[in-house]
Structure formats: C-alpha cells, structure tokens
C-alpha positions as MATLAB code, in Angstrom:
seq = 'MNSLNPEIVQASLPGLFKTILIILGALVLLRFLGRVMIAKRNLDEERANLAREKEFVRERNEKLKNFGKVSVSKSTPKGDVQDVDYEEIK';
ca = [
     110.119  131.859   94.125;
     106.997  131.870   96.145;
     107.350  133.277   99.623;
     105.086  132.264  102.495;
     101.935  134.244  102.556;
     101.292  135.618  106.107;
      97.520  135.232  105.684;
      97.890  131.480  105.162;
     100.118  131.156  108.240;
      97.695  133.205  110.342;
      94.739  131.193  109.114;
      96.353  127.916  110.067;
      97.397  128.956  113.615;
      93.815  129.297  114.923;
      92.997  125.951  113.318;
      96.013  124.381  115.023;
      94.969  125.788  118.391;
      91.406  124.544  117.891;
      92.693  121.091  116.992;
      94.929  120.996  120.055;
      92.039  122.119  122.274;
      89.721  119.497  120.775;
      92.297  116.759  121.356;
      92.874  117.902  124.948;
      89.124  118.093  125.542;
      88.676  114.570  124.198;
      91.448  113.247  126.462;
      89.960  114.964  129.514;
      86.527  113.559  128.655;
      87.916  110.042  128.237;
      89.742  110.286  131.571;
      86.563  111.444  133.285;
      84.520  108.634  131.745;
      87.179  106.129  132.801;
      86.991  107.295  136.401;
      83.195  107.135  136.361;
      83.313  103.575  134.997;
      85.828  102.542  137.689;
      83.588  104.027  140.393;
      80.555  102.197  138.970;
      82.458   98.896  138.910;
      83.551   99.392  142.535;
      79.966  100.075  143.621;
      78.722   96.953  141.827;
      81.425   94.842  143.482;
      80.528   96.281  146.888;
      76.839   95.478  146.369;
      77.699   91.926  145.316;
      79.929   91.464  148.376;
      77.201   92.753  150.696;
      74.656   90.393  149.116;
      77.022   87.423  149.550;
      77.692   88.411  153.156;
      73.957   88.700  153.932;
      73.331   85.289  152.356;
      76.173   83.792  154.381;
      74.852   85.257  157.651;
      71.311   84.071  156.875;
      72.504   80.554  156.069;
      74.728   80.443  159.169;
      71.871   81.563  161.427;
      69.550   78.989  159.884;
      72.086   76.205  160.432;
      72.751   77.319  164.026;
      69.009   77.329  164.702;
      68.656   73.764  163.427;
      71.926   72.488  164.891;
      71.453   69.093  166.570;
      67.873   68.643  165.398;
      66.854   65.592  163.414;
      64.713   66.017  160.334;
      62.880   63.203  158.583;
      62.331   63.484  154.879;
      59.264   61.776  153.394;
      60.620   61.910  149.859;
      62.214   58.881  148.259;
      65.998   58.900  148.331;
      67.899   59.512  145.145;
      70.354   56.972  143.843;
      70.897   53.329  144.715;
      69.767   53.131  148.371;
      68.671   50.000  150.228;
      66.724   50.211  153.495;
      67.512   47.576  156.144;
      65.728   46.599  159.331;
      67.095   47.725  162.670;
      68.990   45.059  164.543;
      70.373   45.488  168.016;
      74.009   44.586  168.370;
      75.024   42.738  171.557;
];
C-alpha cells in the first residue's frame, strides 16, 4: 500500500493557506467596495435633495414676489376658448 508522502502534504498546506488568504482578501475588498458604493449613492441622493430644495425655495420666492399681481399674456390661448364682451350686471 502507498502511504502518504509528507512532501505532498507539506506542499499542499502552503497552497491551502494562500487560497484561504486570497479568498479572505477578496471578501474584504468586496466589502470595502460595497461601502464605498453606498457612500457614493448617499452623496448623490443628498445632492439631488439639495437641488430640489433650492428649486423649491426659488419657486416659492418667485411666487411670493408676484402674489396678487395681474399679468396679461399677449399670446393666443391654447384650446377651445371664446372671448366675450364685458357686460355690467345690475
């Protein structure tokens, strides 16, 4: 019968340790990349929220500035609109 050769066992142990270290390194790298991607997504969402908030504030200020003012548009109305003469109601 063939007995286990100690050289073969010794040669495979360093390979096993290298494989385990490579797998652990890959997992650590993937975790790090995942955290970086989450941070990037959060920053993009924050920028989008700030842009929406600025647009809202600008629009609100514009509407408050023009509140109660009448504006006359010289363009023709869209759709089926009929102009009528002014008549005073008694």
